[in-house]
ROFI-793832 format. One line per 10 residues: their letters; for each residue x, y, z of C-alpha. Coordinates in nm, 2 decimals, padded with zeros to 4 digits. Layout:
<recs>
a = X,Y,Z  ...
</recs>
This chain:
<recs>
mklnamkfgl = 02.44,-00.01,-01.72  02.67,-00.06,-01.42  02.52,-00.03,-01.06  02.73,00.13,-00.78  02.74,-00.16,-00.55  02.81,00.07,-00.23  02.53,00.31,-00.31  02.30,00.03,-00.38  02.39,-00.15,-00.06  02.34,00.18,00.13
assisasilw = 02.00,00.25,-00.03  01.90,-00.11,00.06  02.01,-00.05,00.43  01.81,00.28,00.46  01.51,00.13,00.29  01.51,-00.17,00.53  01.56,00.05,00.84  01.26,00.26,00.74  01.04,-00.05,00.69  01.16,-00.18,01.02
licsvlviim = 01.05,00.16,01.21  00.72,00.14,01.03  00.67,-00.22,01.13  00.77,-00.15,01.49  00.54,00.15,01.51  00.24,-00.07,01.37  00.32,-00.33,01.62  00.29,-00.07,01.90  -00.03,00.07,01.76  -00.21,-00.25,01.65
pemmmsmsgd = -00.04,-00.54,01.82  -00.32,-00.80,01.77  -00.37,-00.72,01.40  -00.01,-00.73,01.34  00.03,-01.08,01.53  -00.24,-01.20,01.30  -00.09,-01.07,00.98  00.27,-01.22,01.10  00.11,-01.56,01.15  -00.07,-01.55,00.81
mvhmelrdmn = 00.27,-01.45,00.65  00.45,-01.75,00.80  00.14,-02.00,00.78  00.12,-02.03,01.15  -00.13,-01.96,01.45  00.04,-01.71,01.66  -00.27,-01.59,01.85  -00.13,-01.73,02.18  00.20,-01.55,02.15  00.28,-01.19,02.27
whlsvfgvav = 00.50,-00.91,02.13  00.79,-00.81,02.36  00.89,-00.49,02.22  01.13,-00.24,02.37  01.32,00.05,02.24  01.66,-00.15,02.28  01.51,-00.44,02.09  01.37,-00.21,01.80  01.72,-00.05,01.77  01.89,-00.38,01.77
gmvgwfvmag = 01.67,-00.53,01.52  01.71,-00.21,01.30  02.10,-00.24,01.32  02.08,-00.61,01.22  01.85,-00.52,00.91  02.04,-00.23,00.81  02.37,-00.46,00.81  02.20,-00.75,00.65  02.01,-00.55,00.38  02.32,-00.36,00.30
amgwilasiy = 02.53,-00.66,00.25  02.26,-00.82,00.03  02.21,-00.50,-00.18  02.61,-00.49,-00.23  02.61,-00.87,-00.33  02.30,-00.82,-00.56  02.47,-00.51,-00.73  02.80,-00.67,-00.76  02.67,-01.00,-00.92  02.45,-00.78,-01.15
nrlds = 02.74,-00.58,-01.27  02.94,-00.91,-01.34  02.64,-01.05,-01.53  02.62,-00.71,-01.73  02.97,-00.74,-01.86
</recs>
């Protein structure tokens, strides 16, 4: 089965954007809990740090994730299609 690399890349971009927005909302609603969780995920103590979240920062981050996830999805589907031949 061949994957449409462009559609897979777009699906990856949209998925990453949705997850980015959810994460950003969680940071706004529960900043301390999300800081603790982030520290646990990277094996660091981040308790003394603060979030610096702005609408512009959320938008720029979402664009970055959209582009990178799309590129990674396209590359992944392209490699899969070559291996499937």
